[in-house]
N, C-alpha and C positions, 0 to 999 in steps of 0.2 A: 236406157237403164239396162245393165248387164243381167245375164241369166243368174249369175251368182247373187246379185242383189235381190232379184225377184224371189229366188229360193229362200234366201236368208230372211227376207221381210214377210213374204206372203205364205210360205209353206207352214210356219207356225200357226197362222190364222186359219188356214185350210184345215190343218190337223185339229185345232181347237174346235172348229165348227163340226168336224166329223165326230169328235168325242162328245160334243154337246148333243148332236143328233142321236148318238147312241144312248146318251143319258135320258133322252125323251122317251125311249122305249122301255126303260127300266122302272121297276117298282120295288118297294121293300121286300115283296114276296120273292123276288129273284135271289135275294141274299138269304132269306129264310129257308129256301129250298135245300140249303146245305144239310138241314135236319132231315129232309125227305130223302136225299140222295147222298148220305155220308160216304158210302163206299165209292160211288161214281165220282163225286167231287174230289175225294182224296186221290183216286187213281188219275184223274185228269190233271190235277195239280202236280202230282208226282212225275207224270210224263213230261209236263210242260217245264217244270222248274228244275228237275234233276236229270232225267234221261235225255232230254233234248240238248242241253248244253254239253253233256258227255258225248252225244252223237256228233255234234258240231265240232268239238275238239278233236275227236277221232278222225273225222273227214279232213280237217285242216292238216293233221299230221300225215295221214295216209297219202294225200295228194301233194304234200310238201308245199303248201300254199305260202305265199309271201306274208310277212308280218302284217302289212296293211290289209290284205285280203282276209287273212285269218281273223283279225280284229273285227272286220266288217261282218264276217260270218257269225261271230259270237254276238255282235250287236243284234243281228237278225234273229238269232236263236233266243235272245233275251226278250224280244218284242212279243207281246201277247197276240192272240187272235183278235178278231173284231167283227164288224158287220159282214164282211165278205165270208168269213167262216160260218156265220149264222145262215147266210144265203145258200151256200153250198150244202149245208146240213139240211136245210129245208128241201132243197131239190133232191137230196138223197133219202128223204123221209126219215131223218134222224130225230132224236129227242130234242126239240127246240127249247123246251123249258130248261133242260140240262145245259144246252148251249148258252142260253142267256145267263144262267147262274155262273157257269165257268168264266164267261167273258167278263161279267161284272166283277167277280172276285179277282180274276187276272188283271183287270184294268187297275184295280186298287193296289194289288201287290206289286205290279210293275213299277209304280211310282217309287218303290223302295228297292226292289230287287234289280231293276235294270241298271241303275248307276253302279251297284256293287259288281254285277257281272261284267259291265263295260270296263271298269277299272281293273278287274281281275284279268280280263283279256289283254289289256295293255301290259300288265305285269308278266303274263305268260309268254306273250309273243314279241313285245317291243323291248323288254328289259326294264328293270326298275329305273335306270337312269333316264329313260325316255317316257316315263309313265306320267303323262300329263292328264290323260283320262278325263273323267267328269268331276271337276272340282266342286266345292260346295255350292257356288253360285249357279253353275250349270245343272247340278242335281236339283236345285230348287226349280229351275226352268222345266225340267222333266216332270217334276211333281205338279207344277202348275198347268202344264200343257196336257197332261194325261188325266189327272184326277179332278181338278177344279171344274172344267167344263162338264164332265160326267155328273158331278154332284149337282151343279146348277140345273142341268137337264132333268135329273131325277126329282129335284125339288119342284120344278115347274110341272112335271108330269103328275106329281103327287097333289099339288095344289090346284092345277088347272088342266085336268086330263083332256078336256075337249080341245083346249088350245094346243096342247102337245100333239094330239092326234091330227089336228089340222096342219101343224107345222112340220110334222115328221117327213112327209114326202118332199115338200119344197126344200127343206134343209138338206136332205140326202142328195137331191138333184143339184143344188147349188154347190155343195161341198165337193161332189164328184166332178163337176165342170171345172171348178177352180183347180182341183187336184190334177185333172188331165192336162190343163193348160200349163201348169207349173212343171209337171213331170215331162211333158212333151218338150218344153223349152230346154230343160236340162239334158234330155236325150239328144236333141238336135245339136246343142253345143258340144256335148261329149260323145257324139255318135261314133267317132273313130275308136275311142277308148272302150266304149260299150260294146262295139262290134268285135273288137279283139278280145274283150273279156269273155264273150260267149265261147270263143275257142279255148280260152285258158281255163275258165272255171265253170263252163256250162255243164259239163258232166258231173262235177262235184256238187253243183247246186241241184241237179236233177236227182242224184243219189240222196242228198240231204232231204229234198222234198219227199221223195218216195219213202225214204227211211222214217221220216217224221210221221207220215200218214200210216205207215205199217205199224210202227210202235204204238201210235194212238189208237189203232184198231185192235191189234193182237193182245196187248196187255190187258185191256178190259175183257176181251173174249176169253183169255186164259183165266181171268178172275171171275168167270161165270156171269158177266153182265150180258144184257140183251143186245141184239144187233143194233137196235135204235140208239141205245146208250153208247155202244162202241163207235157207231157212226158219228155221233155228236162229238165225242172225245177226239176221234181221228181228225175231224175237220178243224177242231179247236187247236190241236197240236200241230197239224200239217200246214195250216194256212196262217201265215204271220202278217202282222201289221207292218208291211213294207214301208208305208208312209212314215210311221214313227221311226223306223230304222234309218231311213233317208234323212229325216229331220235331225236326228242325233248326229249322224255322220257329217252332214253338210252345214247345218245351221249352228250346231254346238261345237263340233270338233273341226270344222272348216276344211273338210277333205272329201272331195267327190270319190276318191279312190276307195275310201271306207264304205261308201254307199253302193259300190258296184255289185257286191253280192246280193244286196236287197233288190237292186234294179233288175238283175238277171233272174233272181228267184221269182220276183213278182210276175215276170213274163211267163216263166215255165209253169208256175203253180196253177194258172188259169186253165191250161190245157190238161194237166194231170188231174187236177181237182174235178174238172168237168167229166173226164172219163171215169174217174173213181166214183163220182156221184151217180153217174148213169148206171154203173155196175151195181152199186149198193141200193139204188132205188128199186131194182128188180128183186133184190133179196128182201128188202124191207116192205115191199108193197103188200 
């Protein structure tokens, strides 16, 4: 079985399990908190939905990235945060309740906004004549893989909280193991292209990562939010769901080249987010 087949068949399953596991941690209160944190939620969504795509577009133009790589960067920018963002926010002593709220809302909105931004990226960088993008059937796949597992997880958590608490850790461990195996297989097969990509786009992805976290922190701070709220938004905006970006690139659009920015970014962000979390943890202690 080739790595391409493994990624195409099993990456969606892994992603669905990850999103289901995230749903097991959510309750209706996570959505109701929008009334408790209206300003924080608005700023977080504004950074994620508006400023981040603009930053990504600017970096693509500034570094004169190829159309394929540029589209990959925009796919990454359109992907919401996830469990990893919540983890780093916890380590940095951020506002976890705000993180959960933002991730929950972003996960729902992404089912609609991600296809729109991906198709816009094809129009901007590949030209209308090559604009295959995410057509209706593939858009439904994004909707199904992002939203439905989260909803199922939430329903189970609401009806059977003891069961969801018991399953939370095993689901996380299983999903991460499957993910590591799949991504490792892709990296091994594409190691030459991935290695050369670090030289070509590593700096661009580093600036995108640092810029994302900077925007996510400074916009809330300039708007008079607390350090803990700014930390939560910074992690939500700066740490993307690279798994979802890779899934869209490889499984739906059939191109590992489109997945290269997400693969490179995913490696970089763990180091930068860890350093930033350590710094913020001292400020938020």
